[in-house]
N, C-alpha and C positions, 0 to 999 in steps of 0.2 A: 655699174663702177667699175672700173680693173682692179688688176690684183693689188699692183702697187700703192692705186690711192688708197684702199682697203688697210694695207700695211702703214702708211702713213697716216689715217686716223686711229687705227690702234695706238700707234708710237703717240700721238699727240691726248691720247685719252691716258696713257698712263704716265706722261709726263704732268699733266695736269691732277692725279690721283696721289693724295699723299702716301707716305711709306709708312705704316704702322702693323700693330698686330692684329685689326679690324679689317685691313685692305688687303694683305699677303694672299690669301684667297681669291681675289680678284685679280690682282696682278698677275697670281701666277697661271691663270686661266688667259687672261689676256697674252702672255710669255707663248702660252701652247699654241695660241692662234696665228701670232705671228710667225711663229716656228712653222706651222702647217702650210701657210701662204708662200713663204719663203721655199719649201720645196716644190710648192706648184708653180711657182716662177722660175726656177729651174728644166721643170719638164720641157722637152719638146711639145710645140704644140700638134694637136688631135688633128688627125690627119694626114702628117707631115712621115716622111719616111725614118726622121729620126737622124739623116745626114744632114748635120748643119753646116753652114760658111764657118767652120772649124780652121784651124792650119795646125793639126797635129801632126807631128813629126816621129817618123818610126825609130824606137828604142835602140839604143845601140852603147855597146859597152858595158863597165860593171856597174855603173851606176848615174843618176841623173840628176842634172841641178836646175833649176829656173832662176831666171833673173827677176825681180819684180820690183816695182819701182815708177814715180812718177816721170812725165816725161822729161829729158835733156837733164838727167843724174849722172850720167856717163856708163851706162850698161852697155852701149854699143862698143866704148871704147876698152871697159873692161875684158868684155868677150875677145877682140882683136889683141890685146896685149896677153891674155892666159891660153888663148887654142892658137892665134895665128890666122883664123877667119877673119877675113875683112867684114866688117859690119858697118854702113853706110854712119859716119855720124856728122853732125852739122852743126849750128848753132842756135836751130828753129826746131820747134818743139814737134814731135809725131815724127821724127823723121823715120823710125823703124815701124814698117805698118805690118810685118807681119813675122813670122818665128823663124830665126834665123840660128841654125846650129853650128855646136864647134865640138873640138874632142880636145880633152887636158890629159896630155901624157903624166902623169906621177906614179912615182913608187911602181913601176912596169904594171900599172892599171891603163885604162881608157875611162874618164868621166866625162859623159855627153852634159855639155854646159847649151842651153836655149838662151838666147835672147828675144825678151817678148817683148812688144808694143808697151810703150808708158800708160799705165793706168790712172784714171780721175776719179774723185768723187762720185759715186754714185754708179760706179761699175758694177754692182753687185745686181744691180737695175737694169743693167744693159747698156749703158752710157760707153762709147768710144771705144768698142769690141771688150769690154771689160768682162764678158760673161766667157769668150772664148779663151781668152786671157786667162783666166782662174780654169778654166775646164783642163787647160795644159799644165798650168801649176800642180793639180791636183795628182797627175801621173808622175811626177817627179819624187825622186827620195827627200832632198831636202829644196829648201826654198832660200836662193839669198835674197836680202830685200834691199837696194841699194837707196840710201839718202843721202843727199847733200847736206852736208855738216855745216854749211854756213846758214840754211834754211832752220825754221823754227822746228819743235820736238813734236808740234803737232802732225807735220805727215805722216810719222809714224804711227801715231796713233789712227787717223784717217786708214790708211792702208789697212791696219790689222784688223779695222772695225770692217772694213769691206770684205775682206777674207773671212773674219766670222761669220758674216751675211749669207753666206754661201757654203757654210758647213766645214771651212778650214780651220782647224785650231793649232796653234802655233806654239811650240815648245811644252804642251801640256801632255800630261797622260791619259789614257783613259778613265773615266771614273769606276769606281769600285761597286758597280751597280748590278746585281745580277736580274734580270728580268726575261722574263719567256711567255707566252701567251697559251693560253690553253683554250680546250673547248667547252667546257663545262667548269662549274666548281666555284665560280664566283671569282675575286681578288683576293688573294693570302698575302699581307702587306707585313715585312719583317725586317729587325735589325739588328744588326750585333753589336752596336755601340749605341749612346743616347746621341739622337739628332735634335740640332738646334734651328734649322732652315726649313725641314719639312718634316711633317707629320700627316697621319694616316687622313684625314680628311681631304688634304691639298692634294696629294697623290691618288687618290679616287677620283678626284674633280677633272685632274689633269688627263687620268685615263680617260675616264668618260666624254672630253672634249675631243679625245682621238676615237670613238667610238669603242672602245675595248673593255670588257665588261666582263672577263676571264682571263686572269693573269696570275703571275707570280713575279711578286716582289721582293728582293732583299737587299739591303743597303749597309757593306760594308765598308764604311765610312761615311764620315759626315757631309754630305755632299749637298748642293745648292738644287734650285728649282731646275735651272739652267742645264744642270749634268743629267737631272731625271730625262728632261725633254729631251737630250742629245742620247740617251740610251733608247728610249722609245723611237726616235724617228731613225736611229742605223744607220745613218747614211752620212756621219761624221769623219773626218780624216783627221788624223792626229799625225802633225809633221812637226820636224825639227827647223828652225830658221837661225839664221845668220845675219844679223843688221849689221851691213856695210856703210860705212860714213867715208864716203869718197869728196873730193876736194877740199882736206886738212891743208893744203896749202893756203889757203886763205882766211883762214881761223886762229887766233894766238893759242900758245902753248898750252895755255890752262885749259881752253876749253877741250882741245884734244887728248887731253889728261882724263878729263872728265868723261870724255865719249867714250875712250877706250877702256874705262872701269866699269863701264855698264858690262852686266850679263849677256851672253852669246853676242858680244859686239865686237866686230872690227874695225881699226881707223884705216885708210889707204888717200894714194892720190896716184888716180892714173897720170893724172900732165906729168910728174916727176917721177913714176914709176915706185913709190914709194910703200912698204909694208905688205906689197905681193904675197911674197914667201910667206908669211906669217895667216895672210889670207888662203892659202893652197894647206897649209897645215892644219888652220882650224876646220875647215869643209872636210878635211880627210880624217879626221877625230869625230865628227859629228856623223859621218857615213858609217864610221864603223865596219870597214871594207877589211876583210881576213884572206891574207894572201896565203896560200898551202902550195908546199913544191911537193913534187913525186920521187921517189925514188925507185927504181927498178932494182929487184934482186940481183945482188952481186954486182952493182953498178954505183957510178958516182951519181949523190942527186942531181936533178935537171933544175939549176936556178934562171935558166932562161924566161921558161913560160909558167908563169904560176896558175893555179885554179883559183879565184875570186872569189869567195862567199859573203853574206853579209844576213844578220839575224833578220833584216826587215824585207830580203829576198830568197825565201826557202830556210834559211838556218846556218848552223856554223858547225854541225855534230859530224862524226863519221859518215853517218849513213847519210846527209845531205852530201858530203865529198864525193861519196860512192855515186850516188844518183846525178851529179853532176858531169861524172866521167860515161856512166851508162848507166841506164834503168835496170837492167840484169845484172850489175856486178854485184849488187848487193845479196843475192841468192848464192854465190860462190865465194864470199868471205869467210874464212876461218878467224883471222885474228890481224889487226894493223900493227905497226912499230910506229910508234913516234916519237920524233927527236924534236923539241922546243920549249916554249915557257909554258905549254900545258901539260910539257910529261915531267913526273917526280924524278924519273933517272931516266939515262938515256941506254938503250932504248925502252919505253914503255910499252909491255904488253895491252891493248886497248879495245874494247868492243865499238859496237854501232853507236852506242848512245855516248860516246867520250865527245867532249867540245873540244873544239880547236882554236888556239889562239892565232895572232898574226906572225909569220914566218915559220911555220911547223912543218917539217920536214915527215911526209908518209907515207909507208911502204906497204901494199896489201898483199898480205898471205893467202892464197885461196886455200879451198879444200880440194885436196887430191882424190881423183875419180879411183872408185874400186873396180876391180875386175871383175866380170861376172864370172860365176861359176867357184868361188871358193877360195882356199887355200891348200897347197899342198897336196896328198892324196887324197884326203878327206874331204873330198868336194862336198860343197852342202850351198843350199841357197839361203840359208836362215837370215833371220834381221839381226842374230843374238850377236853378243861381242866376240872378237877374233879367240878368247882363249875358250869360249864355248862352244861355239860354232866348228872349231877344230876339231873336238872331242866328238861330233856328231858323228858317227860312222855311218856308211851307205848301207843301202837294204842288201842281203846276202843276193847273187845270182841266181837265177831258178835254173833248174837242170832241164 
């Protein structure tokens, strides 16, 4: 029996099992089995070199956005409108068969936009090049899920389910569970708050399903069985997702208003070029890019070419800013002067741990190199402060 058949068999068993207090341990074990099988499904087959027939594109720019959606929802048209890159669009499904990249120039930054082939139900099992599409999506910073506003809401649920099956968690934060494997000592289970979904016995059963018999588990929130399995698997990716409803020109104004009020949602029309500026603003907000401008000593700030930082790509502190310019710069920094939102007064003297905000101006002050041989007529190689080393006289000359 293949992996897909075993997954379907376990899903059928879960569907016919009643959910109550007596069966929660059994359901927990079944969920762990499904998670293990899905992880095996994503692994490359044994004996292969690992280089599959994917269509990965080299990362470029300050951020990466992937377009995901069913066939013929307007992904290629949206890419052409936002980037100017021509992506073939037609009235039949699966017009796009590979990954087509484009660059959005927005707020002095370059954002890479990827037009991916449409995915269908069963994509997590490899149908319709779904596995390659989802693999490229995992390498992105955020996902734009393009949906047809005239179709049913079920499309969004199907796509979310397919992405969750391969370890993508949309608009969720990692669960507050501490998990660490040990060599000996058995399993220690603790929690800082009362738990309603998981108890010690269920945690032991799930860990034994993964053949883990020595580990430390600490719950810092009232997490579910699925959260615990995600932490044990350790290969889940938590991504931000914007739901883009296209073709709003073919539905009523009441439906448009209802869709636009949903969280993380933007309504657009590629045909009439409606609300595209709002989509770009929402993308910018979700990516959290921070532009930092440099100021050489004694000169005006350079507002032409900012250094772009983000929390997802390294961090936004002064140390990250220095590393972005050159790795060896951190050792030479004495202090930095900061102008902008993050500064309490202008300019503010800051250290390496200071967190920068968007459109801050930074001037780096380097340490001065001390001359060898000390100061004045009292030559000294002492490491003491100047006021002490100056008083250390040389030994008298021998006759």
